[in-house]
C-alpha beads as a LAMMPS data file, in Angstrom:
LAMMPS data file: protein, C-alpha beads

327 atoms
326 bonds

1 atom types
1 bond types

-500.0 500.0 xlo xhi
-500.0 500.0 ylo yhi
-500.0 500.0 zlo zhi

Masses

1 110.0

Atoms # bond

1 1 1 -140.670 282.121 332.356
2 1 1 -139.108 282.273 328.194
3 1 1 -137.179 285.449 328.080
4 1 1 -137.420 286.647 324.153
5 1 1 -134.176 288.076 322.594
6 1 1 -134.002 291.744 322.006
7 1 1 -132.895 291.571 318.953
8 1 1 -135.807 288.928 317.879
9 1 1 -136.890 290.155 313.741
10 1 1 -140.061 289.710 314.582
11 1 1 -140.729 291.313 317.628
12 1 1 -141.459 295.150 318.595
13 1 1 -140.468 296.952 321.625
14 1 1 -143.864 296.605 322.676
15 1 1 -143.872 292.643 322.186
16 1 1 -146.265 292.944 319.760
17 1 1 -145.359 290.821 316.415
18 1 1 -144.793 293.511 313.509
19 1 1 -146.606 293.714 310.343
20 1 1 -144.465 292.632 307.595
21 1 1 -143.616 295.631 305.242
22 1 1 -145.440 294.363 302.356
23 1 1 -148.901 294.052 303.869
24 1 1 -151.334 296.504 303.382
25 1 1 -152.931 298.029 307.156
26 1 1 -156.939 296.636 306.212
27 1 1 -158.206 293.137 306.559
28 1 1 -161.154 291.189 306.936
29 1 1 -161.416 289.007 309.069
30 1 1 -164.505 286.863 310.287
31 1 1 -167.528 290.079 310.018
32 1 1 -165.493 293.313 309.705
33 1 1 -162.500 295.368 308.429
34 1 1 -160.121 295.892 311.290
35 1 1 -156.179 296.586 311.440
36 1 1 -153.819 293.820 309.959
37 1 1 -152.628 293.022 313.520
38 1 1 -155.523 292.051 315.159
39 1 1 -156.624 289.069 312.652
40 1 1 -155.770 286.237 314.577
41 1 1 -156.587 282.581 315.381
42 1 1 -156.844 280.816 318.787
43 1 1 -154.124 278.904 319.306
44 1 1 -156.973 276.230 320.228
45 1 1 -159.212 276.519 317.031
46 1 1 -159.589 273.017 315.153
47 1 1 -157.921 275.297 311.976
48 1 1 -154.506 275.377 314.084
49 1 1 -155.147 271.947 315.657
50 1 1 -156.132 269.815 312.861
51 1 1 -154.832 272.537 310.028
52 1 1 -158.728 272.895 308.774
53 1 1 -158.025 275.866 306.469
54 1 1 -158.339 276.467 303.030
55 1 1 -157.241 279.572 300.799
56 1 1 -156.899 280.727 297.361
57 1 1 -153.906 283.365 296.795
58 1 1 -154.583 285.532 294.207
59 1 1 -152.920 287.958 291.864
60 1 1 -153.577 292.121 291.773
61 1 1 -152.555 293.460 288.574
62 1 1 -152.487 297.270 288.096
63 1 1 -154.150 297.986 284.262
64 1 1 -152.401 298.924 281.433
65 1 1 -154.019 302.556 281.479
66 1 1 -152.504 302.663 285.400
67 1 1 -155.960 303.852 286.237
68 1 1 -157.055 300.851 288.274
69 1 1 -155.539 297.500 289.993
70 1 1 -157.723 294.202 289.672
71 1 1 -157.720 290.724 290.864
72 1 1 -156.834 288.495 287.970
73 1 1 -159.393 285.556 287.410
74 1 1 -161.376 286.360 290.464
75 1 1 -164.431 284.082 289.864
76 1 1 -162.391 281.049 289.062
77 1 1 -160.715 281.621 292.498
78 1 1 -163.448 281.755 293.901
79 1 1 -165.012 278.936 292.412
80 1 1 -161.840 276.749 293.664
81 1 1 -162.090 277.862 296.933
82 1 1 -165.624 276.567 296.824
83 1 1 -164.423 273.063 295.617
84 1 1 -161.963 273.098 298.237
85 1 1 -164.296 273.916 301.086
86 1 1 -166.686 270.785 299.303
87 1 1 -163.803 268.763 299.861
88 1 1 -162.849 269.095 303.086
89 1 1 -166.173 268.901 304.326
90 1 1 -166.172 272.962 306.019
91 1 1 -169.158 275.310 305.320
92 1 1 -169.019 278.099 303.079
93 1 1 -169.009 281.158 304.915
94 1 1 -173.130 282.482 305.310
95 1 1 -174.092 286.116 304.637
96 1 1 -170.838 287.138 303.005
97 1 1 -169.859 288.468 299.079
98 1 1 -166.671 286.822 299.387
99 1 1 -166.314 289.004 295.508
100 1 1 -167.218 292.400 297.182
101 1 1 -165.219 291.892 300.449
102 1 1 -161.781 291.320 298.315
103 1 1 -163.014 294.469 296.534
104 1 1 -163.269 296.293 299.129
105 1 1 -160.184 295.460 300.993
106 1 1 -158.714 296.613 297.477
107 1 1 -160.401 299.676 297.555
108 1 1 -159.925 300.714 301.534
109 1 1 -156.100 300.331 301.499
110 1 1 -155.952 302.238 297.971
111 1 1 -153.907 299.614 296.104
112 1 1 -152.375 300.992 293.567
113 1 1 -149.644 298.763 292.404
114 1 1 -149.347 294.807 291.549
115 1 1 -150.251 292.834 294.796
116 1 1 -151.249 289.700 295.819
117 1 1 -154.429 288.474 298.055
118 1 1 -154.534 286.444 300.488
119 1 1 -158.640 284.505 300.879
120 1 1 -158.890 281.949 303.810
121 1 1 -161.761 280.044 305.085
122 1 1 -160.845 278.684 308.229
123 1 1 -162.638 276.813 311.259
124 1 1 -162.587 278.981 313.789
125 1 1 -164.416 276.957 316.848
126 1 1 -162.916 274.286 319.775
127 1 1 -163.373 270.785 319.962
128 1 1 -162.017 267.625 318.770
129 1 1 -161.299 266.238 315.082
130 1 1 -164.441 265.582 314.331
131 1 1 -166.678 268.353 315.962
132 1 1 -169.005 270.605 314.010
133 1 1 -167.612 273.374 312.273
134 1 1 -167.788 276.944 312.144
135 1 1 -165.874 279.382 309.944
136 1 1 -164.310 282.721 309.527
137 1 1 -163.176 284.789 306.592
138 1 1 -160.007 286.453 306.340
139 1 1 -159.002 288.311 303.727
140 1 1 -155.586 290.078 303.031
141 1 1 -153.528 291.817 300.802
142 1 1 -149.756 292.714 300.595
143 1 1 -147.401 294.340 297.720
144 1 1 -146.058 291.693 295.376
145 1 1 -143.963 292.708 291.991
146 1 1 -142.192 290.206 290.245
147 1 1 -140.089 287.479 291.728
148 1 1 -136.478 287.510 291.022
149 1 1 -136.960 284.978 288.323
150 1 1 -138.278 287.264 286.266
151 1 1 -136.884 290.700 288.216
152 1 1 -133.774 289.642 287.482
153 1 1 -133.949 287.500 284.178
154 1 1 -132.691 284.305 285.931
155 1 1 -133.579 280.876 285.750
156 1 1 -133.851 278.086 288.209
157 1 1 -131.596 274.604 289.323
158 1 1 -134.561 272.282 289.926
159 1 1 -133.828 268.938 291.834
160 1 1 -136.089 266.040 290.837
161 1 1 -137.322 264.997 294.338
162 1 1 -137.653 261.413 296.242
163 1 1 -140.779 262.773 298.052
164 1 1 -143.895 262.328 296.667
165 1 1 -146.972 263.912 296.256
166 1 1 -149.869 261.822 299.160
167 1 1 -152.352 259.802 296.670
168 1 1 -155.733 260.511 295.996
169 1 1 -156.924 257.905 298.452
170 1 1 -154.915 259.482 301.174
171 1 1 -155.829 263.249 300.503
172 1 1 -157.220 264.907 297.570
173 1 1 -155.205 267.124 295.772
174 1 1 -157.336 269.404 294.338
175 1 1 -157.985 270.939 297.805
176 1 1 -155.905 273.698 298.622
177 1 1 -155.887 272.871 302.112
178 1 1 -152.354 273.961 304.204
179 1 1 -152.200 270.579 305.231
180 1 1 -151.763 269.817 301.862
181 1 1 -148.134 271.942 301.548
182 1 1 -146.497 270.313 304.423
183 1 1 -145.142 267.371 302.539
184 1 1 -143.717 269.560 299.770
185 1 1 -142.120 271.937 302.239
186 1 1 -140.057 269.024 303.119
187 1 1 -138.906 268.583 299.796
188 1 1 -138.128 272.122 299.125
189 1 1 -136.018 272.184 302.154
190 1 1 -133.897 269.195 301.615
191 1 1 -133.309 270.376 297.814
192 1 1 -132.255 273.813 299.044
193 1 1 -130.115 272.097 301.345
194 1 1 -128.624 270.386 298.402
195 1 1 -128.020 274.102 296.782
196 1 1 -131.301 273.910 293.958
197 1 1 -133.377 276.274 293.938
198 1 1 -136.809 274.587 293.857
199 1 1 -138.121 270.756 293.513
200 1 1 -140.145 268.574 291.375
201 1 1 -142.240 265.851 293.003
202 1 1 -142.976 262.832 291.524
203 1 1 -146.768 260.666 292.270
204 1 1 -146.801 257.230 293.947
205 1 1 -146.113 256.023 290.247
206 1 1 -142.824 257.795 290.137
207 1 1 -143.932 260.392 287.509
208 1 1 -143.642 264.130 287.930
209 1 1 -146.044 266.175 289.544
210 1 1 -145.468 269.402 290.530
211 1 1 -143.794 271.908 292.294
212 1 1 -144.573 272.407 296.134
213 1 1 -146.470 276.020 295.224
214 1 1 -146.077 275.829 290.660
215 1 1 -147.010 274.127 288.119
216 1 1 -144.504 272.372 285.761
217 1 1 -144.232 272.336 282.096
218 1 1 -141.785 271.327 279.464
219 1 1 -140.942 271.939 275.466
220 1 1 -140.202 268.551 273.350
221 1 1 -140.345 268.812 269.852
222 1 1 -142.147 272.653 270.271
223 1 1 -144.740 271.138 271.939
224 1 1 -145.607 272.384 275.641
225 1 1 -146.368 269.395 277.748
226 1 1 -147.577 269.306 281.741
227 1 1 -148.738 266.442 283.948
228 1 1 -152.188 265.914 283.953
229 1 1 -154.812 266.637 286.757
230 1 1 -155.098 262.631 287.648
231 1 1 -150.971 263.043 288.479
232 1 1 -151.744 264.688 291.757
233 1 1 -151.655 267.730 290.469
234 1 1 -153.810 270.890 291.896
235 1 1 -155.950 272.450 289.330
236 1 1 -153.780 275.441 289.083
237 1 1 -155.621 278.683 288.022
238 1 1 -152.304 279.892 286.255
239 1 1 -152.128 276.431 284.049
240 1 1 -155.671 277.129 282.920
241 1 1 -154.294 280.659 281.834
242 1 1 -151.606 279.404 280.056
243 1 1 -153.297 276.681 277.776
244 1 1 -155.684 279.789 276.697
245 1 1 -153.096 281.598 275.609
246 1 1 -151.289 279.149 273.763
247 1 1 -154.629 278.482 271.959
248 1 1 -154.118 282.262 270.718
249 1 1 -150.431 281.670 270.066
250 1 1 -150.400 279.278 267.766
251 1 1 -148.493 277.059 270.210
252 1 1 -149.717 273.408 270.450
253 1 1 -150.003 272.539 274.490
254 1 1 -151.022 269.582 275.865
255 1 1 -151.245 267.273 279.056
256 1 1 -149.147 264.307 278.817
257 1 1 -147.693 261.811 281.862
258 1 1 -144.078 262.949 282.063
259 1 1 -140.625 260.854 283.558
260 1 1 -137.698 262.047 284.593
261 1 1 -135.720 261.586 281.269
262 1 1 -138.320 263.637 279.842
263 1 1 -136.703 266.550 282.127
264 1 1 -133.715 266.078 281.412
265 1 1 -134.292 266.022 277.666
266 1 1 -136.558 268.598 277.413
267 1 1 -135.904 271.410 274.940
268 1 1 -137.516 274.537 277.407
269 1 1 -139.419 274.337 281.049
270 1 1 -140.391 276.318 283.511
271 1 1 -142.613 276.414 286.982
272 1 1 -145.877 278.759 287.059
273 1 1 -148.472 279.956 289.254
274 1 1 -149.911 282.635 291.203
275 1 1 -147.140 284.128 293.928
276 1 1 -144.178 282.905 291.881
277 1 1 -145.444 283.796 288.041
278 1 1 -143.377 282.483 286.038
279 1 1 -139.691 280.963 286.928
280 1 1 -137.649 279.517 284.368
281 1 1 -135.077 276.251 284.788
282 1 1 -132.066 276.167 283.717
283 1 1 -131.407 272.401 284.556
284 1 1 -133.298 269.443 286.136
285 1 1 -130.819 267.515 288.715
286 1 1 -126.725 268.058 286.829
287 1 1 -128.605 268.199 283.081
288 1 1 -128.708 271.666 282.209
289 1 1 -131.264 273.065 279.479
290 1 1 -130.390 275.607 276.598
291 1 1 -129.423 279.090 277.415
292 1 1 -133.286 279.867 278.637
293 1 1 -133.416 283.509 276.711
294 1 1 -133.078 281.728 273.330
295 1 1 -136.150 280.090 273.867
296 1 1 -138.673 280.015 271.438
297 1 1 -141.952 279.570 273.058
298 1 1 -141.437 280.242 277.087
299 1 1 -140.793 284.060 276.385
300 1 1 -143.454 284.562 274.307
301 1 1 -145.939 282.848 276.880
302 1 1 -144.824 285.679 279.441
303 1 1 -145.330 288.439 277.196
304 1 1 -148.878 287.376 276.365
305 1 1 -149.608 286.452 279.968
306 1 1 -148.143 290.325 281.109
307 1 1 -150.854 291.520 278.530
308 1 1 -153.467 289.618 279.475
309 1 1 -153.425 290.430 283.266
310 1 1 -152.586 293.961 282.401
311 1 1 -156.539 294.022 280.910
312 1 1 -156.153 292.726 277.301
313 1 1 -158.682 290.241 276.412
314 1 1 -157.335 286.992 275.028
315 1 1 -159.352 287.292 271.640
316 1 1 -156.772 290.375 271.047
317 1 1 -154.043 288.175 271.560
318 1 1 -152.317 286.952 268.471
319 1 1 -149.281 284.830 267.805
320 1 1 -148.041 287.990 265.399
321 1 1 -148.050 290.314 268.547
322 1 1 -146.301 288.324 270.648
323 1 1 -143.390 286.508 267.829
324 1 1 -139.957 288.280 268.605
325 1 1 -141.095 290.284 271.451
326 1 1 -138.784 290.159 274.924
327 1 1 -139.392 289.193 278.256

Bonds

1 1 1 2
2 1 2 3
3 1 3 4
4 1 4 5
5 1 5 6
6 1 6 7
7 1 7 8
8 1 8 9
9 1 9 10
10 1 10 11
11 1 11 12
12 1 12 13
13 1 13 14
14 1 14 15
15 1 15 16
16 1 16 17
17 1 17 18
18 1 18 19
19 1 19 20
20 1 20 21
21 1 21 22
22 1 22 23
23 1 23 24
24 1 24 25
25 1 25 26
26 1 26 27
27 1 27 28
28 1 28 29
29 1 29 30
30 1 30 31
31 1 31 32
32 1 32 33
33 1 33 34
34 1 34 35
35 1 35 36
36 1 36 37
37 1 37 38
38 1 38 39
39 1 39 40
40 1 40 41
41 1 41 42
42 1 42 43
43 1 43 44
44 1 44 45
45 1 45 46
46 1 46 47
47 1 47 48
48 1 48 49
49 1 49 50
50 1 50 51
51 1 51 52
52 1 52 53
53 1 53 54
54 1 54 55
55 1 55 56
56 1 56 57
57 1 57 58
58 1 58 59
59 1 59 60
60 1 60 61
61 1 61 62
62 1 62 63
63 1 63 64
64 1 64 65
65 1 65 66
66 1 66 67
67 1 67 68
68 1 68 69
69 1 69 70
70 1 70 71
71 1 71 72
72 1 72 73
73 1 73 74
74 1 74 75
75 1 75 76
76 1 76 77
77 1 77 78
78 1 78 79
79 1 79 80
80 1 80 81
81 1 81 82
82 1 82 83
83 1 83 84
84 1 84 85
85 1 85 86
86 1 86 87
87 1 87 88
88 1 88 89
89 1 89 90
90 1 90 91
91 1 91 92
92 1 92 93
93 1 93 94
94 1 94 95
95 1 95 96
96 1 96 97
97 1 97 98
98 1 98 99
99 1 99 100
100 1 100 101
101 1 101 102
102 1 102 103
103 1 103 104
104 1 104 105
105 1 105 106
106 1 106 107
107 1 107 108
108 1 108 109
109 1 109 110
110 1 110 111
111 1 111 112
112 1 112 113
113 1 113 114
114 1 114 115
115 1 115 116
116 1 116 117
117 1 117 118
118 1 118 119
119 1 119 120
120 1 120 121
121 1 121 122
122 1 122 123
123 1 123 124
124 1 124 125
125 1 125 126
126 1 126 127
127 1 127 128
128 1 128 129
129 1 129 130
130 1 130 131
131 1 131 132
132 1 132 133
133 1 133 134
134 1 134 135
135 1 135 136
136 1 136 137
137 1 137 138
138 1 138 139
139 1 139 140
140 1 140 141
141 1 141 142
142 1 142 143
143 1 143 144
144 1 144 145
145 1 145 146
146 1 146 147
147 1 147 148
148 1 148 149
149 1 149 150
150 1 150 151
151 1 151 152
152 1 152 153
153 1 153 154
154 1 154 155
155 1 155 156
156 1 156 157
157 1 157 158
158 1 158 159
159 1 159 160
160 1 160 161
161 1 161 162
162 1 162 163
163 1 163 164
164 1 164 165
165 1 165 166
166 1 166 167
167 1 167 168
168 1 168 169
169 1 169 170
170 1 170 171
171 1 171 172
172 1 172 173
173 1 173 174
174 1 174 175
175 1 175 176
176 1 176 177
177 1 177 178
178 1 178 179
179 1 179 180
180 1 180 181
181 1 181 182
182 1 182 183
183 1 183 184
184 1 184 185
185 1 185 186
186 1 186 187
187 1 187 188
188 1 188 189
189 1 189 190
190 1 190 191
191 1 191 192
192 1 192 193
193 1 193 194
194 1 194 195
195 1 195 196
196 1 196 197
197 1 197 198
198 1 198 199
199 1 199 200
200 1 200 201
201 1 201 202
202 1 202 203
203 1 203 204
204 1 204 205
205 1 205 206
206 1 206 207
207 1 207 208
208 1 208 209
209 1 209 210
210 1 210 211
211 1 211 212
212 1 212 213
213 1 213 214
214 1 214 215
215 1 215 216
216 1 216 217
217 1 217 218
218 1 218 219
219 1 219 220
220 1 220 221
221 1 221 222
222 1 222 223
223 1 223 224
224 1 224 225
225 1 225 226
226 1 226 227
227 1 227 228
228 1 228 229
229 1 229 230
230 1 230 231
231 1 231 232
232 1 232 233
233 1 233 234
234 1 234 235
235 1 235 236
236 1 236 237
237 1 237 238
238 1 238 239
239 1 239 240
240 1 240 241
241 1 241 242
242 1 242 243
243 1 243 244
244 1 244 245
245 1 245 246
246 1 246 247
247 1 247 248
248 1 248 249
249 1 249 250
250 1 250 251
251 1 251 252
252 1 252 253
253 1 253 254
254 1 254 255
255 1 255 256
256 1 256 257
257 1 257 258
258 1 258 259
259 1 259 260
260 1 260 261
261 1 261 262
262 1 262 263
263 1 263 264
264 1 264 265
265 1 265 266
266 1 266 267
267 1 267 268
268 1 268 269
269 1 269 270
270 1 270 271
271 1 271 272
272 1 272 273
273 1 273 274
274 1 274 275
275 1 275 276
276 1 276 277
277 1 277 278
278 1 278 279
279 1 279 280
280 1 280 281
281 1 281 282
282 1 282 283
283 1 283 284
284 1 284 285
285 1 285 286
286 1 286 287
287 1 287 288
288 1 288 289
289 1 289 290
290 1 290 291
291 1 291 292
292 1 292 293
293 1 293 294
294 1 294 295
295 1 295 296
296 1 296 297
297 1 297 298
298 1 298 299
299 1 299 300
300 1 300 301
301 1 301 302
302 1 302 303
303 1 303 304
304 1 304 305
305 1 305 306
306 1 306 307
307 1 307 308
308 1 308 309
309 1 309 310
310 1 310 311
311 1 311 312
312 1 312 313
313 1 313 314
314 1 314 315
315 1 315 316
316 1 316 317
317 1 317 318
318 1 318 319
319 1 319 320
320 1 320 321
321 1 321 322
322 1 322 323
323 1 323 324
324 1 324 325
325 1 325 326
326 1 326 327
């Protein structure tokens, strides 16, 4: 029998895995609210055997009046969850109001700080790869403030990877399924081994796609550019929000195929997504960008984003209010 080391970080003296400090204690699993530690799937479930599990990461933000924490763009996330289930041919959990479950998880944990919800729908029954699927819902929440890029006012060094996103003929990019992250993870680990903070993958045509868990934007000649969804890009909720904010801020923003040269010649660039929020990019490969704190566009978008997520309606955000503000 294999003996566990006494200093294994994820083991307690009782042999049970420890709950991460950031995780709130109550989650929803299958059909009940239970302690976080009891939310498990069997090792032989279809989710574990064939990666049949779709998910959403949803930010919870304390509102500007500090009286409540709310899930940001909840309906948009749940719409994307439904589309992912359809693409993966997995049934939507029956008899469950996921929106209500999410709000109950927030309330039962008395969440009063910026946090991160993970909503997953997984195949929890047994069988072979073609078996009829039974799905179960899991909703958990963990404390999550700013990542170091904003908290410490840092910018990333990003590698442009030789690893490619799977083409649409191999796997649908719009399906937020856990298997979609295995290849990009390899690209990220290779980039970190080479001294970079993150990575941008290319698609099968050699054009820039996205980071493993974030969307790429670059600024060229005052215009904000991002690859089209047809380039193998996840339909990101943060991406939609950035476009919405740019309309209010008077910033021209559009989709465009981007090459490696477009990245090297960018005036500004950043990654964005639910978890990372925003991460300015200091360099692509060995090509440095100008000092990001002096950029005219990215800081305005970030400032407007945090006004919006804390309760300011889009129609109350204006270019004049955001001009000159710093992160």
